[in-house]
C-alpha positions, 0 to 999 in steps of 0.5 A, a space after each residue: 417425553 410423553 409426560 412433557 407433551 401431556 403437560 404442554 397440551 394441558 397448559 395450552 388448554 388452560 391458557 385457551 380457557 382463561 383467554 376465552 373467559 377473559 374475552 367473555 368478561 370483556 365483552 359482557 362488561 364493555 358491550 352489554 348493560 350487565 354491569 348497569 343491571 347489577 348496580 341497579 339491583 344492588 342500589 335498588 335493594 339498598 335504597 328499599 331497606 333504608 326507605 323501610 327504616 325511614 317509614 318505621 320512623 314515621 310510624 313510630 312518631 305517629 304511634 307516639 302522638 296517638 298514645 298521647 292523644 288517647 290519654 287526652 280522650 281525643 276522638 277521631 284520632 286517625 282523622 286528625 293525624 291524617 288531615 295533619 299529614 296531607 293538608 295545610 301546605 303553603 304555596 309561596 307567593 309570586 317572586 318575579 314581582 318583588 313588590 310587597 312580597 313580604 306582606 303576601 308571604 306573611 299573609 299566606 303563612 298567617 292564614 295557614 297557621 290560623 286555619 290549622 290552629 282553628 281546625 285543631 281547636 275544633 277537634 280538641 276543644 277540651 285542652 288548654 292553649 299551651 297543650 294545644 300548641 304542644 300537640 300542634 308542634 308534635 303533629 308538625 314534626 310527624 308531618 315533616 317526617 312523612 313529607 320527607 318519606 314521601 319525597 324519598 319514596 317518589 325518587 326511589 319509585 322513579 328510579 326503579 320505574 325507569 331503571 335509573 341506577 344513577 338516581 338510585 345510587 345517589 339515594 343509596 349514598 344519601 339515605 344513611 345520613 338522612 336516617 341518622 338526622 331524622 331519628 332525633 325528630 322521632 324523639 322530639 315528639 316525646 319532648 314536645 308532648 311533655 312540655 320539656 325545654 329544648 335546645 331551641 329554647 335558649 333564646 326564650 330562656 335567656 329572655 326569662 332570666 332577664 325578665 324574671 317574674 315580671 308581669 307578662 303583657 300580651 302584645 301579639 298572638 302568642 307573644 308577650 313582653 316584660 319591662 325591667 330596669 337594668 342599671 337605669 335603662 328601661 329594657 323591654 324583653 320580648 319572647 313567645 308566650 310560654 310554656 306552650 310550644 310556640 315561637 310567637 310573632 317577635 317582629 310584629 311585637 318589636 314594631 308595636 313596642 317601637 311605635 309605643 316608644 315613638 321609635 326612641 329605642 337606643 338598641 335592639 338585641 336578639 338572642 337565638 340558637 344557631 346551628 354549629 359547624 362540625 367540630 365546634 363546641 355545643 353551648 358556644 356563645 358568639 356575638 355579631 350584628 343583625 337579626 338572629 332569627 331563623 325566620 322565612 322573612 316576615 318577622 326578620 325583616 320587621 325587626 330590621 326595618 324597625 332598627 333602621 327607623 329607630 337608628 338603633 344598632 342591631 346586636 345578635 347573640 347566638 348559642 351554638 348547638 347541633 340540629 339534633 340538640 336543637 329539638 331535643 331536651 336542653 343539655 347542660 352545655 346549652 344551659 351553660 351557654 344560656 347563662 353566658 348569653 345572659 351575661 353577654 346581653 347584660 354587658 351589651 346593655 351596660 357598655 353600649 347604652 346610656 342611663 335613661 335609654 330604651 332597649 329592646 331584647 328579643 328571645 327568639 326560639 320555641 318557648 316550650 317549657 319556658 314561662 
């Protein structure tokens, strides 16, 4: 009888303890900010570690550029890289008044690029124009990585300052994807400094296959064209001037050639790399209508306006690839896609134009490693 009473008393004590613990947890969870504090600490540490990983990517890319500049006996390397990281931003023009916005945007972009290249030339006077373009693009990659890091650091410190765990949670969920997407940019520094063709060179490489070793005629800054005969059609092939890393001014080149031909152009064909969707095959070639060019506006609208003025259909041929493949050495799948794009362009010229017609073909993209 005494044993049973002791068991009942012991069981009653445990029930009381569990009940107290339950109500204590309930009160802490629903009537204090302890859960938010815990989440804040968890996300803050997670974001800090991932932000450190991005910072290491920035430092790695900077060290790679420094190494190449040392090989070229460049002086004041730290000042050169520091200026590239912090300066040369461009402020978009007023858009509330759309009149001549494209001209204003083009003026701002051109002025900024000219200033950057002139300063770079003054800092590195002993290298050729193509190597200078490769250095400029490599520095632009480093600057882009640094800018992304600064923006992420800003929101991290903002969330930490105001103990905003929701903001830190968003960063915590986003950063793993960003780290994976930024890693190819670090590898791309080596690619540009060595002058190796990249995935985005698909357009210029297709243009090279069309033009062959025909003379390259300068028509715009960093832009050339060649004239070839294809089944009695006169084809004007435009591309950026290689083998340095540049995209040229294809829109302005099209305008000048169309004017030279008195706007008697039967067809305009653009070839460019395009980002694939997840699940699509790298190197897949597709055809459509419009100007296939990833431009902020000035070059693309120039091509569209000339097409309208000439009454020429505007064809687009794209080679699909991932964002990491676009900025890293060209793969076999993309090279196979270039061959398919080349055959597609020949098919368009033969089947949709007549003998004696003038055709303009533009290989859009970065021409690094492609003559």
